[in-house]
PDB file of N, CA, C and O in Angstrom:
ATOM      1  N   MET A   1      -5.489  15.799 -22.931  1.00  0.00           N
ATOM      2  CA  MET A   1      -6.636  15.205 -22.294  1.00  0.00           C
ATOM      3  C   MET A   1      -6.200  14.045 -21.409  1.00  0.00           C
ATOM      4  O   MET A   1      -5.438  13.186 -21.853  1.00  0.00           O
ATOM      5  N   ILE A   2      -6.668  14.007 -20.173  1.00  0.00           N
ATOM      6  CA  ILE A   2      -6.338  12.931 -19.248  1.00  0.00           C
ATOM      7  C   ILE A   2      -7.385  11.839 -19.376  1.00  0.00           C
ATOM      8  O   ILE A   2      -8.586  12.093 -19.281  1.00  0.00           O
ATOM      9  N   THR A   3      -6.914  10.630 -19.590  1.00  0.00           N
ATOM     10  CA  THR A   3      -7.856   9.524 -19.729  1.00  0.00           C
ATOM     11  C   THR A   3      -8.283   9.019 -18.358  1.00  0.00           C
ATOM     12  O   THR A   3      -7.636   9.301 -17.349  1.00  0.00           O
ATOM     13  N   GLN A   4      -9.374   8.273 -18.336  1.00  0.00           N
ATOM     14  CA  GLN A   4      -9.895   7.727 -17.083  1.00  0.00           C
ATOM     15  C   GLN A   4      -8.881   6.805 -16.423  1.00  0.00           C
ATOM     16  O   GLN A   4      -8.755   6.802 -15.198  1.00  0.00           O
ATOM     17  N   SER A   5      -8.157   6.021 -17.219  1.00  0.00           N
ATOM     18  CA  SER A   5      -7.176   5.085 -16.677  1.00  0.00           C
ATOM     19  C   SER A   5      -6.062   5.808 -15.931  1.00  0.00           C
ATOM     20  O   SER A   5      -5.663   5.390 -14.843  1.00  0.00           O
ATOM     21  N   VAL A   6      -5.565   6.881 -16.510  1.00  0.00           N
ATOM     22  CA  VAL A   6      -4.495   7.650 -15.874  1.00  0.00           C
ATOM     23  C   VAL A   6      -4.992   8.256 -14.562  1.00  0.00           C
ATOM     24  O   VAL A   6      -4.283   8.230 -13.556  1.00  0.00           O
ATOM     25  N   THR A   7      -6.187   8.793 -14.573  1.00  0.00           N
ATOM     26  CA  THR A   7      -6.764   9.372 -13.367  1.00  0.00           C
ATOM     27  C   THR A   7      -6.943   8.313 -12.291  1.00  0.00           C
ATOM     28  O   THR A   7      -6.627   8.551 -11.126  1.00  0.00           O
ATOM     29  N   THR A   8      -7.449   7.141 -12.674  1.00  0.00           N
ATOM     30  CA  THR A   8      -7.647   6.045 -11.733  1.00  0.00           C
ATOM     31  C   THR A   8      -6.313   5.584 -11.171  1.00  0.00           C
ATOM     32  O   THR A   8      -6.204   5.352  -9.967  1.00  0.00           O
ATOM     33  N   ASP A   9      -5.293   5.446 -12.018  1.00  0.00           N
ATOM     34  CA  ASP A   9      -3.966   5.050 -11.551  1.00  0.00           C
ATOM     35  C   ASP A   9      -3.404   6.073 -10.575  1.00  0.00           C
ATOM     36  O   ASP A   9      -2.812   5.710  -9.559  1.00  0.00           O
ATOM     37  N   PHE A  10      -3.589   7.346 -10.885  1.00  0.00           N
ATOM     38  CA  PHE A  10      -3.097   8.390  -9.998  1.00  0.00           C
ATOM     39  C   PHE A  10      -3.783   8.307  -8.641  1.00  0.00           C
ATOM     40  O   PHE A  10      -3.129   8.416  -7.604  1.00  0.00           O
ATOM     41  N   ASP A  11      -5.102   8.113  -8.645  1.00  0.00           N
ATOM     42  CA  ASP A  11      -5.840   7.972  -7.386  1.00  0.00           C
ATOM     43  C   ASP A  11      -5.356   6.764  -6.595  1.00  0.00           C
ATOM     44  O   ASP A  11      -5.237   6.824  -5.371  1.00  0.00           O
ATOM     45  N   LEU A  12      -5.082   5.682  -7.284  1.00  0.00           N
ATOM     46  CA  LEU A  12      -4.595   4.473  -6.631  1.00  0.00           C
ATOM     47  C   LEU A  12      -3.217   4.694  -6.011  1.00  0.00           C
ATOM     48  O   LEU A  12      -2.955   4.248  -4.894  1.00  0.00           O
ATOM     49  N   ILE A  13      -2.356   5.367  -6.723  1.00  0.00           N
ATOM     50  CA  ILE A  13      -1.021   5.673  -6.205  1.00  0.00           C
ATOM     51  C   ILE A  13      -1.124   6.535  -4.952  1.00  0.00           C
ATOM     52  O   ILE A  13      -0.451   6.270  -3.956  1.00  0.00           O
ATOM     53  N   VAL A  14      -1.954   7.549  -4.999  1.00  0.00           N
ATOM     54  CA  VAL A  14      -2.138   8.429  -3.837  1.00  0.00           C
ATOM     55  C   VAL A  14      -2.674   7.633  -2.655  1.00  0.00           C
ATOM     56  O   VAL A  14      -2.224   7.827  -1.525  1.00  0.00           O
ATOM     57  N   THR A  15      -3.619   6.750  -2.898  1.00  0.00           N
ATOM     58  CA  THR A  15      -4.197   5.932  -1.827  1.00  0.00           C
ATOM     59  C   THR A  15      -3.155   4.993  -1.230  1.00  0.00           C
ATOM     60  O   THR A  15      -3.082   4.847  -0.010  1.00  0.00           O
ATOM     61  N   LEU A  16      -2.356   4.360  -2.070  1.00  0.00           N
ATOM     62  CA  LEU A  16      -1.313   3.466  -1.568  1.00  0.00           C
ATOM     63  C   LEU A  16      -0.285   4.221  -0.731  1.00  0.00           C
ATOM     64  O   LEU A  16       0.151   3.735   0.312  1.00  0.00           O
ATOM     65  N   ARG A  17       0.095   5.394  -1.187  1.00  0.00           N
ATOM     66  CA  ARG A  17       1.069   6.190  -0.437  1.00  0.00           C
ATOM     67  C   ARG A  17       0.481   6.698   0.875  1.00  0.00           C
ATOM     68  O   ARG A  17       1.186   6.809   1.878  1.00  0.00           O
ATOM     69  N   CYS A  18      -0.804   7.003   0.862  1.00  0.00           N
ATOM     70  CA  CYS A  18      -1.480   7.420   2.090  1.00  0.00           C
ATOM     71  C   CYS A  18      -1.489   6.274   3.099  1.00  0.00           C
ATOM     72  O   CYS A  18      -1.200   6.480   4.278  1.00  0.00           O
ATOM     73  N   LEU A  19      -1.817   5.071   2.641  1.00  0.00           N
ATOM     74  CA  LEU A  19      -1.785   3.902   3.525  1.00  0.00           C
ATOM     75  C   LEU A  19      -0.389   3.673   4.088  1.00  0.00           C
ATOM     76  O   LEU A  19      -0.229   3.362   5.269  1.00  0.00           O
ATOM     77  N   GLU A  20       0.614   3.828   3.239  1.00  0.00           N
ATOM     78  CA  GLU A  20       1.997   3.684   3.692  1.00  0.00           C
ATOM     79  C   GLU A  20       2.316   4.691   4.793  1.00  0.00           C
ATOM     80  O   GLU A  20       2.916   4.336   5.807  1.00  0.00           O
ATOM     81  N   SER A  21       1.918   5.934   4.597  1.00  0.00           N
ATOM     82  CA  SER A  21       2.171   6.977   5.599  1.00  0.00           C
ATOM     83  C   SER A  21       1.454   6.675   6.912  1.00  0.00           C
ATOM     84  O   SER A  21       2.016   6.855   7.992  1.00  0.00           O
ATOM     85  N   LEU A  22       0.210   6.214   6.806  1.00  0.00           N
ATOM     86  CA  LEU A  22      -0.543   5.875   8.012  1.00  0.00           C
ATOM     87  C   LEU A  22       0.120   4.736   8.784  1.00  0.00           C
ATOM     88  O   LEU A  22       0.265   4.808  10.004  1.00  0.00           O
ATOM     89  N   ILE A  23       0.519   3.693   8.074  1.00  0.00           N
ATOM     90  CA  ILE A  23       1.144   2.545   8.729  1.00  0.00           C
ATOM     91  C   ILE A  23       2.480   2.935   9.343  1.00  0.00           C
ATOM     92  O   ILE A  23       2.800   2.515  10.455  1.00  0.00           O
ATOM     93  N   THR A  24       3.253   3.726   8.633  1.00  0.00           N
ATOM     94  CA  THR A  24       4.539   4.170   9.155  1.00  0.00           C
ATOM     95  C   THR A  24       4.350   5.055  10.387  1.00  0.00           C
ATOM     96  O   THR A  24       5.074   4.907  11.371  1.00  0.00           O
ATOM     97  N   ALA A  25       3.393   5.962  10.339  1.00  0.00           N
ATOM     98  CA  ALA A  25       3.149   6.873  11.456  1.00  0.00           C
ATOM     99  C   ALA A  25       2.618   6.138  12.692  1.00  0.00           C
ATOM    100  O   ALA A  25       2.973   6.474  13.821  1.00  0.00           O
ATOM    101  N   CYS A  26       1.775   5.148  12.471  1.00  0.00           N
ATOM    102  CA  CYS A  26       1.183   4.411  13.602  1.00  0.00           C
ATOM    103  C   CYS A  26       2.149   3.399  14.204  1.00  0.00           C
ATOM    104  O   CYS A  26       2.006   3.008  15.362  1.00  0.00           O
ATOM    105  N   GLY A  27       3.121   2.982  13.422  1.00  0.00           N
ATOM    106  CA  GLY A  27       4.104   2.026  13.924  1.00  0.00           C
ATOM    107  C   GLY A  27       3.446   0.723  14.340  1.00  0.00           C
ATOM    108  O   GLY A  27       2.591   0.195  13.631  1.00  0.00           O
ATOM    109  N   LYS A  28       3.851   0.208  15.495  1.00  0.00           N
ATOM    110  CA  LYS A  28       3.362  -1.095  15.940  1.00  0.00           C
ATOM    111  C   LYS A  28       1.857  -1.097  16.214  1.00  0.00           C
ATOM    112  O   LYS A  28       1.241  -2.162  16.223  1.00  0.00           O
ATOM    113  N   ASP A  29       1.258   0.064  16.435  1.00  0.00           N
ATOM    114  CA  ASP A  29      -0.193   0.126  16.653  1.00  0.00           C
ATOM    115  C   ASP A  29      -0.978  -0.232  15.385  1.00  0.00           C
ATOM    116  O   ASP A  29      -2.138  -0.634  15.472  1.00  0.00           O
ATOM    117  N   ALA A  30      -0.363  -0.092  14.229  1.00  0.00           N
ATOM    118  CA  ALA A  30      -1.033  -0.425  12.965  1.00  0.00           C
ATOM    119  C   ALA A  30      -1.162  -1.924  12.768  1.00  0.00           C
ATOM    120  O   ALA A  30      -1.952  -2.381  11.942  1.00  0.00           O
ATOM    121  N   ASP A  31      -0.397  -2.681  13.518  1.00  0.00           N
ATOM    122  CA  ASP A  31      -0.395  -4.131  13.372  1.00  0.00           C
ATOM    123  C   ASP A  31      -1.790  -4.737  13.544  1.00  0.00           C
ATOM    124  O   ASP A  31      -2.122  -5.724  12.886  1.00  0.00           O
ATOM    125  N   ALA A  32      -2.590  -4.164  14.407  1.00  0.00           N
ATOM    126  CA  ALA A  32      -3.940  -4.687  14.652  1.00  0.00           C
ATOM    127  C   ALA A  32      -4.841  -4.563  13.422  1.00  0.00           C
ATOM    128  O   ALA A  32      -5.829  -5.288  13.306  1.00  0.00           O
ATOM    129  N   TYR A  33      -4.516  -3.665  12.517  1.00  0.00           N
ATOM    130  CA  TYR A  33      -5.342  -3.415  11.340  1.00  0.00           C
ATOM    131  C   TYR A  33      -4.820  -4.103  10.076  1.00  0.00           C
ATOM    132  O   TYR A  33      -5.481  -4.079   9.038  1.00  0.00           O
ATOM    133  N   ILE A  34      -3.659  -4.704  10.161  1.00  0.00           N
ATOM    134  CA  ILE A  34      -3.085  -5.397   9.015  1.00  0.00           C
ATOM    135  C   ILE A  34      -3.559  -6.843   9.075  1.00  0.00           C
ATOM    136  O   ILE A  34      -3.052  -7.649   9.855  1.00  0.00           O
ATOM    137  N   ASP A  35      -4.535  -7.152   8.241  1.00  0.00           N
ATOM    138  CA  ASP A  35      -5.098  -8.494   8.228  1.00  0.00           C
ATOM    139  C   ASP A  35      -5.108  -9.045   6.804  1.00  0.00           C
ATOM    140  O   ASP A  35      -4.683  -8.372   5.866  1.00  0.00           O
ATOM    141  N   SER A  36      -5.590 -10.254   6.655  1.00  0.00           N
ATOM    142  CA  SER A  36      -5.573 -10.891   5.337  1.00  0.00           C
ATOM    143  C   SER A  36      -6.444 -10.151   4.322  1.00  0.00           C
ATOM    144  O   SER A  36      -6.134 -10.137   3.130  1.00  0.00           O
ATOM    145  N   GLU A  37      -7.516  -9.544   4.785  1.00  0.00           N
ATOM    146  CA  GLU A  37      -8.381  -8.797   3.866  1.00  0.00           C
ATOM    147  C   GLU A  37      -7.634  -7.596   3.270  1.00  0.00           C
ATOM    148  O   GLU A  37      -7.712  -7.349   2.067  1.00  0.00           O
ATOM    149  N   LEU A  38      -6.922  -6.863   4.104  1.00  0.00           N
ATOM    150  CA  LEU A  38      -6.130  -5.731   3.616  1.00  0.00           C
ATOM    151  C   LEU A  38      -5.047  -6.212   2.665  1.00  0.00           C
ATOM    152  O   LEU A  38      -4.842  -5.612   1.610  1.00  0.00           O
ATOM    153  N   LEU A  39      -4.354  -7.283   3.020  1.00  0.00           N
ATOM    154  CA  LEU A  39      -3.290  -7.794   2.164  1.00  0.00           C
ATOM    155  C   LEU A  39      -3.839  -8.319   0.842  1.00  0.00           C
ATOM    156  O   LEU A  39      -3.173  -8.198  -0.187  1.00  0.00           O
ATOM    157  N   ASP A  40      -5.034  -8.897   0.846  1.00  0.00           N
ATOM    158  CA  ASP A  40      -5.658  -9.354  -0.401  1.00  0.00           C
ATOM    159  C   ASP A  40      -5.947  -8.177  -1.332  1.00  0.00           C
ATOM    160  O   ASP A  40      -5.720  -8.260  -2.539  1.00  0.00           O
ATOM    161  N   VAL A  41      -6.446  -7.088  -0.763  1.00  0.00           N
ATOM    162  CA  VAL A  41      -6.734  -5.897  -1.570  1.00  0.00           C
ATOM    163  C   VAL A  41      -5.439  -5.313  -2.137  1.00  0.00           C
ATOM    164  O   VAL A  41      -5.371  -4.950  -3.311  1.00  0.00           O
ATOM    165  N   ILE A  42      -4.427  -5.230  -1.298  1.00  0.00           N
ATOM    166  CA  ILE A  42      -3.138  -4.682  -1.742  1.00  0.00           C
ATOM    167  C   ILE A  42      -2.520  -5.566  -2.818  1.00  0.00           C
ATOM    168  O   ILE A  42      -1.946  -5.058  -3.781  1.00  0.00           O
ATOM    169  N   SER A  43      -2.632  -6.884  -2.665  1.00  0.00           N
ATOM    170  CA  SER A  43      -1.987  -7.794  -3.617  1.00  0.00           C
ATOM    171  C   SER A  43      -2.567  -7.656  -5.033  1.00  0.00           C
ATOM    172  O   SER A  43      -1.891  -7.984  -6.009  1.00  0.00           O
ATOM    173  N   CYS A  44      -3.780  -7.185  -5.148  1.00  0.00           N
ATOM    174  CA  CYS A  44      -4.376  -6.971  -6.477  1.00  0.00           C
ATOM    175  C   CYS A  44      -3.615  -5.924  -7.277  1.00  0.00           C
ATOM    176  O   CYS A  44      -3.631  -5.952  -8.508  1.00  0.00           O
ATOM    177  N   THR A  45      -2.961  -5.014  -6.601  1.00  0.00           N
ATOM    178  CA  THR A  45      -2.250  -3.944  -7.293  1.00  0.00           C
ATOM    179  C   THR A  45      -0.843  -4.358  -7.744  1.00  0.00           C
ATOM    180  O   THR A  45      -0.186  -3.621  -8.479  1.00  0.00           O
ATOM    181  N   LEU A  46      -0.385  -5.527  -7.307  1.00  0.00           N
ATOM    182  CA  LEU A  46       0.951  -5.983  -7.681  1.00  0.00           C
ATOM    183  C   LEU A  46       1.075  -6.302  -9.168  1.00  0.00           C
ATOM    184  O   LEU A  46       2.174  -6.280  -9.721  1.00  0.00           O
ATOM    185  N   THR A  47      -0.030  -6.593  -9.802  1.00  0.00           N
ATOM    186  CA  THR A  47      -0.006  -6.963 -11.221  1.00  0.00           C
ATOM    187  C   THR A  47      -0.470  -5.836 -12.138  1.00  0.00           C
ATOM    188  O   THR A  47      -0.753  -6.065 -13.314  1.00  0.00           O
ATOM    189  N   SER A  48      -0.549  -4.636 -11.607  1.00  0.00           N
ATOM    190  CA  SER A  48      -0.974  -3.494 -12.411  1.00  0.00           C
ATOM    191  C   SER A  48      -0.019  -3.276 -13.585  1.00  0.00           C
ATOM    192  O   SER A  48       1.178  -3.543 -13.485  1.00  0.00           O
ATOM    193  N   SER A  49      -0.558  -2.796 -14.678  1.00  0.00           N
ATOM    194  CA  SER A  49       0.288  -2.491 -15.833  1.00  0.00           C
ATOM    195  C   SER A  49       1.075  -1.194 -15.622  1.00  0.00           C
ATOM    196  O   SER A  49       2.042  -0.929 -16.337  1.00  0.00           O
ATOM    197  N   ASN A  50       0.664  -0.393 -14.647  1.00  0.00           N
ATOM    198  CA  ASN A  50       1.343   0.865 -14.362  1.00  0.00           C
ATOM    199  C   ASN A  50       2.489   0.625 -13.377  1.00  0.00           C
ATOM    200  O   ASN A  50       2.265   0.167 -12.257  1.00  0.00           O
ATOM    201  N   ARG A  51       3.693   0.931 -13.792  1.00  0.00           N
ATOM    202  CA  ARG A  51       4.857   0.654 -12.949  1.00  0.00           C
ATOM    203  C   ARG A  51       4.874   1.497 -11.681  1.00  0.00           C
ATOM    204  O   ARG A  51       5.447   1.082 -10.673  1.00  0.00           O
ATOM    205  N   PHE A  52       4.258   2.669 -11.714  1.00  0.00           N
ATOM    206  CA  PHE A  52       4.211   3.523 -10.528  1.00  0.00           C
ATOM    207  C   PHE A  52       3.259   2.948  -9.473  1.00  0.00           C
ATOM    208  O   PHE A  52       3.493   3.086  -8.272  1.00  0.00           O
ATOM    209  N   VAL A  53       2.200   2.312  -9.931  1.00  0.00           N
ATOM    210  CA  VAL A  53       1.291   1.624  -9.006  1.00  0.00           C
ATOM    211  C   VAL A  53       2.026   0.458  -8.356  1.00  0.00           C
ATOM    212  O   VAL A  53       1.941   0.269  -7.143  1.00  0.00           O
ATOM    213  N   ARG A  54       2.746  -0.324  -9.158  1.00  0.00           N
ATOM    214  CA  ARG A  54       3.508  -1.452  -8.596  1.00  0.00           C
ATOM    215  C   ARG A  54       4.567  -0.970  -7.621  1.00  0.00           C
ATOM    216  O   ARG A  54       4.757  -1.572  -6.564  1.00  0.00           O
ATOM    217  N   GLU A  55       5.258   0.109  -7.965  1.00  0.00           N
ATOM    218  CA  GLU A  55       6.279   0.656  -7.067  1.00  0.00           C
ATOM    219  C   GLU A  55       5.664   1.103  -5.744  1.00  0.00           C
ATOM    220  O   GLU A  55       6.212   0.825  -4.677  1.00  0.00           O
ATOM    221  N   SER A  56       4.539   1.787  -5.810  1.00  0.00           N
ATOM    222  CA  SER A  56       3.858   2.239  -4.593  1.00  0.00           C
ATOM    223  C   SER A  56       3.403   1.053  -3.751  1.00  0.00           C
ATOM    224  O   SER A  56       3.444   1.101  -2.521  1.00  0.00           O
ATOM    225  N   THR A  57       2.973  -0.005  -4.420  1.00  0.00           N
ATOM    226  CA  THR A  57       2.557  -1.213  -3.706  1.00  0.00           C
ATOM    227  C   THR A  57       3.729  -1.838  -2.972  1.00  0.00           C
ATOM    228  O   THR A  57       3.600  -2.199  -1.803  1.00  0.00           O
ATOM    229  N   PHE A  58       4.860  -1.970  -3.629  1.00  0.00           N
ATOM    230  CA  PHE A  58       6.029  -2.557  -2.977  1.00  0.00           C
ATOM    231  C   PHE A  58       6.526  -1.686  -1.821  1.00  0.00           C
ATOM    232  O   PHE A  58       6.987  -2.205  -0.805  1.00  0.00           O
ATOM    233  N   THR A  59       6.433  -0.376  -1.975  1.00  0.00           N
ATOM    234  CA  THR A  59       6.824   0.521  -0.888  1.00  0.00           C
ATOM    235  C   THR A  59       5.881   0.347   0.303  1.00  0.00           C
ATOM    236  O   THR A  59       6.325   0.341   1.451  1.00  0.00           O
ATOM    237  N   LEU A  60       4.590   0.207   0.033  1.00  0.00           N
ATOM    238  CA  LEU A  60       3.615  -0.035   1.087  1.00  0.00           C
ATOM    239  C   LEU A  60       3.889  -1.365   1.781  1.00  0.00           C
ATOM    240  O   LEU A  60       3.857  -1.443   3.009  1.00  0.00           O
ATOM    241  N   LEU A  61       4.157  -2.405   1.005  1.00  0.00           N
ATOM    242  CA  LEU A  61       4.449  -3.710   1.599  1.00  0.00           C
ATOM    243  C   LEU A  61       5.723  -3.673   2.434  1.00  0.00           C
ATOM    244  O   LEU A  61       5.814  -4.354   3.455  1.00  0.00           O
ATOM    245  N   THR A  62       6.694  -2.894   2.015  1.00  0.00           N
ATOM    246  CA  THR A  62       7.915  -2.718   2.807  1.00  0.00           C
ATOM    247  C   THR A  62       7.591  -2.088   4.151  1.00  0.00           C
ATOM    248  O   THR A  62       8.133  -2.503   5.176  1.00  0.00           O
ATOM    249  N   ALA A  63       6.714  -1.090   4.159  1.00  0.00           N
ATOM    250  CA  ALA A  63       6.300  -0.454   5.416  1.00  0.00           C
ATOM    251  C   ALA A  63       5.560  -1.440   6.308  1.00  0.00           C
ATOM    252  O   ALA A  63       5.733  -1.429   7.527  1.00  0.00           O
ATOM    253  N   ILE A  64       4.735  -2.294   5.707  1.00  0.00           N
ATOM    254  CA  ILE A  64       4.004  -3.299   6.486  1.00  0.00           C
ATOM    255  C   ILE A  64       4.962  -4.297   7.110  1.00  0.00           C
ATOM    256  O   ILE A  64       4.833  -4.629   8.288  1.00  0.00           O
ATOM    257  N   VAL A  65       5.914  -4.775   6.338  1.00  0.00           N
ATOM    258  CA  VAL A  65       6.886  -5.726   6.860  1.00  0.00           C
ATOM    259  C   VAL A  65       7.715  -5.107   7.966  1.00  0.00           C
ATOM    260  O   VAL A  65       7.983  -5.756   8.978  1.00  0.00           O
ATOM    261  N   ALA A  66       8.125  -3.864   7.789  1.00  0.00           N
ATOM    262  CA  ALA A  66       8.905  -3.171   8.817  1.00  0.00           C
ATOM    263  C   ALA A  66       8.089  -3.012  10.094  1.00  0.00           C
ATOM    264  O   ALA A  66       8.619  -3.159  11.194  1.00  0.00           O
ATOM    265  N   THR A  67       6.809  -2.713   9.951  1.00  0.00           N
ATOM    266  CA  THR A  67       5.927  -2.562  11.107  1.00  0.00           C
ATOM    267  C   THR A  67       5.753  -3.883  11.832  1.00  0.00           C
ATOM    268  O   THR A  67       5.832  -3.938  13.059  1.00  0.00           O
ATOM    269  N   CYS A  68       5.515  -4.954  11.074  1.00  0.00           N
ATOM    270  CA  CYS A  68       5.342  -6.270  11.693  1.00  0.00           C
ATOM    271  C   CYS A  68       6.638  -6.743  12.357  1.00  0.00           C
ATOM    272  O   CYS A  68       6.604  -7.406  13.394  1.00  0.00           O
ATOM    273  N   ASN A  69       7.774  -6.401  11.756  1.00  0.00           N
ATOM    274  CA  ASN A  69       9.075  -6.742  12.356  1.00  0.00           C
ATOM    275  C   ASN A  69       9.254  -6.034  13.684  1.00  0.00           C
ATOM    276  O   ASN A  69       9.746  -6.627  14.644  1.00  0.00           O
ATOM    277  N   THR A  70       8.857  -4.769  13.748  1.00  0.00           N
ATOM    278  CA  THR A  70       8.999  -3.973  14.964  1.00  0.00           C
ATOM    279  C   THR A  70       8.106  -4.500  16.081  1.00  0.00           C
ATOM    280  O   THR A  70       8.488  -4.501  17.251  1.00  0.00           O
ATOM    281  N   SER A  71       6.913  -4.947  15.704  1.00  0.00           N
ATOM    282  CA  SER A  71       5.965  -5.392  16.723  1.00  0.00           C
ATOM    283  C   SER A  71       6.214  -6.839  17.136  1.00  0.00           C
ATOM    284  O   SER A  71       5.590  -7.326  18.078  1.00  0.00           O
ATOM    285  N   GLY A  72       7.114  -7.530  16.445  1.00  0.00           N
ATOM    286  CA  GLY A  72       7.465  -8.888  16.832  1.00  0.00           C
ATOM    287  C   GLY A  72       6.554  -9.955  16.274  1.00  0.00           C
ATOM    288  O   GLY A  72       6.606 -11.097  16.732  1.00  0.00           O
ATOM    289  N   ASN A  73       5.714  -9.625  15.292  1.00  0.00           N
ATOM    290  CA  ASN A  73       4.807 -10.610  14.684  1.00  0.00           C
ATOM    291  C   ASN A  73       5.356 -11.160  13.398  1.00  0.00           C
ATOM    292  O   ASN A  73       4.717 -11.998  12.762  1.00  0.00           O
TER     293      ASN A  73
END
C-alpha cells in the first residue's frame, strides 16, 4: 500500500525535475521567471525529510545557478 506521504513526495520530485528541465531547456530566457517568490517556494523543499526531494531541490538550484551564470546576472 502506498501512503499519502510517499505519493506526495513522488509528485514533488517529479515537479522539481520538471522545473529543472524547463529552466535548462530555456537557458538564459528562464532568467526572467526566476524571482524571489519562486526561490522561496523551492527553499521550502530543502528541509524535507525525504532525501530524494532534497536531492532534486539541489539539482534544480544547480540548474538555476548555471542559468543565472550564463545570463550574466
